[in-house]
N, C-alpha and C positions, 0 to 999 in steps of 0.2 A: 504495500500499499504508499501510497508514493504521493504526502499533499502538492497538490500544484505549483509552479514557482513562481505565480504571479501576491497565491502564498506569503511564496517567504520575502518574496521582494518586499510581500508589503510591512510584516515584521523584521524588514531591515532598515527602510521606510520612519520607520515610529519612532525606531531603537535613536536615530541618526536626529532627526529633524523635530520631537517632538520631545527627548530624553526618557522614553517608555524605558526601561531595561528589558532585550528581544526574554531573556532569558525568566521575568518573572512571565512576561507577557505567553509562555509556556509551559510554564508550569500551571498557569488562568485557565489558556487552554484543555493541559489534561484533564486539570478537575471539574471541566464546565463540560467534556468531551464525556468521563465516565462517570456524571452523576445524570447528564440528559441521557444515555446509553445505557445504561447497568443493564434494563432488561432483552434490550434484543443482545449483547454479546456474551453473558452466558451466566444459569440461573444462579452460579457460584458465588457466598456469601461476600467472598474476600476476592475485589477484581482490584486489575491495575491498568492502566496504561500510558507509554509512554510516546513520545514523538523524539526523531531519535535528531539532534541540533546537526547536523550535516547535510543530512538525506532529506528529512522530512517524512523519514514513513513512518508510522504510524500504529502499533498493536499494544493487543488487548489482551492481558495475563491474569491467572486462573492459580488461585496458590489451594491445590488439591491434596487431598490424606491417601495415601496406599493401602489399598485392601485386598485380600482375596477373595471374594465374596461378593452378591451385590452392592454397585459402588448405589451412593448416595449423590445428589449435585455435587456435592464440597468433594466428592472424594471421586479416585479412579479404578479401578483394575491390576494390580499387580502385571500382569503378563503387554498390556498398554503403556502402563508406567515404563516398564524393559527399555519396549521400543527405541524412547529416547534417553532412558536413563540407564544403559545397562545393568549397572548394579542399587538400582533402587530396590525397596525392602517392606513389606506389610510393616505400615506405621509412620512411613518417611511422609514428610509434606514436600510434592514437585512444581513447581514454579510451570503452568503449562498455558501455550497459547492460547488464546480463545481465541483470536480477531474473526468477525464473520465476515462476511462475502461483503460488496457494497458496499464499509465500511469508512473507505477512502470521501466519499461526497456525503455521506452520515456530518464526519469527522468533522469537514471541512468546513457547513452550514452553521455550525455549534465555530468553529472557532473562530469563523466572522463575526458571529452575534460578542461574541466574546471581546472580542479585540476591542467591537466600539464601544461596551460597557470598560473597559480597561480607559477607552483614549477620556469619554465621558467624563469615569472618576478620577484621572489624573490633571481632565482639565481643572475640575472643580478646585483641588487641590493647588491647582495655579493660582484658582480668587478668591483660593480663601488666604496666601500666602500674599495675594497683592491686595488687598481688601482688611486682613486681618485688624491690622493697627487704624482702619476705621473707623472699628463698629463705635457707635456710640455720637462720631460728626455728620456731618449735614454733605449729604453727596449729590451730582447734580446730573441726570440723563436727560433720553429724549423719548418720548410714549411712541412706541415701534406699533404695538397691539390691544386685542384688550380681547381676555381669555372669563370666561365663567365668571365675568364678573370684578376683576381681578386687570389693572392694570400692568403690561409690561416695557419696562423700561430702557431702554440701549443706559448702555453703562462704558461704551467701546471696547472695554478688555472682558468686558460679559452684562449678566442682564440682570435686572432686579426686579423684581415682583412687590407689587402695592397691591395689598388683597384690600375687599370692599369693606370690612373693621375698619382696616389702616387709613382710609384713607375718607377725609375734609367729609359732616355731609354736609349735600351740597355744591359739591365744586365738579363741574364739567371737563375733562380734558378731548384734547382733538389729539390723532395721529399729526406727531411733527411735533407735539408745545411740549417747551423745554420746562421743565420739573423735579422741583427741588422737596428733597423727603433725608430724614435722618436713619443716615444707618443700623434699623435693630438687632437683624444676627445674620450669619453667614449659617444657610442651611446645606455642607453638602450630600447629604446621603440623600435627599430628594430629587424627583425626575426631572423638577422642574426650572427653576432658576435660582441659585445660590442665594444672593443676594436678596434679603426680604427687610421694604424698607416703612415710616409707617410718618406720616402726616402728626396723626392723632397722638403722638405721643408730650409730655410736656417737658421733654429732653430737647424734642422740637421745635420749643417756647424757648428754652436757654437757651440752646444752642442759634439761636438767632438773636439774641439780644448780646449773650456775647459777639457774635460777628457784625450787629450793627453799631454797641455802647464797646467803645474803646475803652473806659473806666470799667467795666465787666470785664474785659477779656485782657486786664491791665492788673487786677484783682482791687483795686480802689473801692467799688462798689459791688458788694455782694449779692448774689440771690438768693435768700431766707429757707424761700417757702414759690410750692404756684399751684393752685388749685386751679382750674381748665374744663372747663365743658365744648370740647370742638367744637370751631364752628359756630358757636354762638358768644360765649364771653371768658376770660384768663380776668384772675389777682396774682397777681407776680409782686412779693415782698421783698424788698431794700433798703440795703442797709447802704453806709460810706466807713471807710476805716479812715480817712481826714476828713476834721470835722469843716472845711473849710469845699466841702465836695459835696452839693445835695444833692441824694442817690434818683430820690427823684424826679428831678429836674437833668440831671445828667442821661436819665433814659427817656426824658419826652423829648430833648435833643431844643435848636434850636425850631422856635416855630412851630414844636411837633413833630420835627421832620421825620427823627430815627422810630419813634413808635408810631406813626404813619405808614415809616415802609414795611419796619413788620405786619402792621394791622393788612398792610393792601394784599404780604407776601401769605395771608393767613383768608384772607378772602374776605376779610370785612373784618372780622373777628374781634367783638371791643377788648379793650384789654384795661384795664384795672389796675393801677401803678400805685403800692401803697407802701411811707416807709414802716419799716419793722421796731418792734418797740417788744421789748423784753415782759415788760409791765403787758400781764394779756390784758386787763384791761382794758388799757390805753389803744392796745393795739388791736381788740373788738371794735372797738371804737370806731379807729381809724378804716378799718376795713368794713367796717356798716356803711356807711358816706354816700351818700345826702344827707341820711338819716341821722337825726338828735333824740339819744339817747337818754331815760333820766335817770338811767337807775342799772349800775353793774353790782349784780354780787357770783362768785367763783368757788364752787365745791373744789377743788383741788384729787379728794380719794378720787373723785369718779370724772374728773373732766369735764366738766355741766358749767356752762354760761346762765344763770338768768338774768335778761334783760328784760325792762322796761325803758316802754316809750309810749309817747300821747297818741289817744288813740288817732290823728290825724297824721302818726308818721309810723305807725302801724305797715302801710302795704306798701309805704318805700322800704323799711327794713328789710322785709321778707323780703319783696323785689317780686318780679313777674314766674307766675310758680315754684316758686323758693325760690329762685335759684340766689336773690343776693347771701341768702342767710347759708342755703346748702355751700356754696363756693365759699364762705367766710369761715363755716366749720371746719371744712378741707382743709384752708390756709393754716389754721392755728392748731391744731386737730384736736376742739376742742367738741364736745359735745354743745351747740343753741337753740336755748328755747326762749321765746321774745311774745309777751305779753304784754296787751296795752295797758294803762292804767287805768285805773276807776276815775275817774273824773269826780272833784270836790265840789258837788254841786253850794252856788252860794244861793240862798234861804234873805226875799229881800226884810222888811221891817212889817208890812202888808202881812205875810204870807205866812212870818211867825204869827202872828194875830189869831191869823185865822182855826192857826193849828190849837191854837190855845182856848178857842171860844169849841172847837168841834169837840175837843178833848174831854173841855167842863160838861159839853154839853153831854156826850158820850156817857160818862160817868155820874151823872146825876140824875139823869137821864130828864134833860129840861129841856125848851125852848130855847135853839141858839141866841134867839134874840136879848131870851137873859140872863143865856150864858156871856152875852158879849153885855150888856148891863155892868156888871161883875168885874170880867176885864174892863172896862169903861172905870168904873170906882175901886181899882189896883190890886183888884184879888186876880191871880194867875193860879191858881190853883187850888184844888181842894183841901190842900193841909194848911195855907191860910186863911182858910174861911172856918178851918176845925178851930185854929186859935182864937177867933172872933168870939163873942157875945151876940145871940141870934140879936139882938137889936143895934148892935153895930152895923149889922143886916142888915137891919131895916131905916139904916140913915143913910146908904150908897144911892146918891142919885138918883133922879129917872125909872128909881125900882121901887114900884109899888110892892102897898100891905100887902096883897094878894100873890107879888112873886116871892119875896119876902117869908112869907109861909110856903112854899114850895118850895127854896131853898133849903128853909132849916126843918121841912119834913124829907128833904132830899138826903141831906149830913145825917139825920136820925135811921134813916133805911141803912145808909148805911154803914154806921155804926151794929146796928144790928144782927145786917149778915157778913157781918166781919167775930161778932159775941156767938152765932149759931156757929 
């Protein structure tokens, strides 16, 4: 059996041009042929396939035990064994060639498949070596095609994939568009593109600011925390190691150009830049702006913040669909509860007067008009009435004798009910 010359030439070419060892390829081909065509070679359990390194000849071998009676698939009769091994005896194990007919054609096909697999593997290893230092960094490429919702991106020396879950919601691309993304990881084992990209990662935001804001790149301004809902809004907390550098101003840039450039890259995603503070109460207050907070209390044990706001500030603090408080909670790493403060109701003099009259009328079971005359006379409570004599009650201006008697009687009724 001779492997065709074209295949031998291919092995030499691959070794020279791609740098894949010829010996590595041949060993892989031997294993592939053996694994794929075991049943067609021989029923023996222990088989071997070898390719002659010089001629390309392929042979298959089985290890068979020598017996003197009916042999199994892993055995051979002593008489048959001695045809090739004259000194063979019962109990020996002989290496017996079992190369089937047409084996060369079958082997050649598996050899080609193996070579292609080895090439893909080698190419992925080259890609890994080329890009391993760029994991976590922003890379750029051209949109080439679309596969099952994913975008395949030409990175010149490799292909990257941007899956649906790694795309910013609402973004659309066309073939030929240039696209920036963070290199999330390298997948050398998969059958598709090796470079896994993302535009929704928090690290993508971090790298964009590092690229756009020189103070961050130089380490003067630090990004302390990021909270993001891709395509909608991002909150980023920053601080400065130099008291002369305003961290928020550095990120915003002259006329807001720095943050505008980042927002444009993100398709209009809103970005809130917040000054970091070690005091979680101050930090929370700044992160929830423009809402004005009335009261903040914290529980270190449960990492919970309870906030009170004026009723008209509640929706502003919580944000549309809860986004403002949700992002702030993620930014701080604390659970946040926000409730409206119960407003203090201011009661006018007239309202207080009406309440006092109604109370006296209810307790004494007298007409409201009579209760009003009592209040006008300076008696604002039942206790006040009990503290004076009946004669003093009758002297109240505008209170008739009959009304005075009704009041005295009502007071007595109250006392009798209590004694009961």
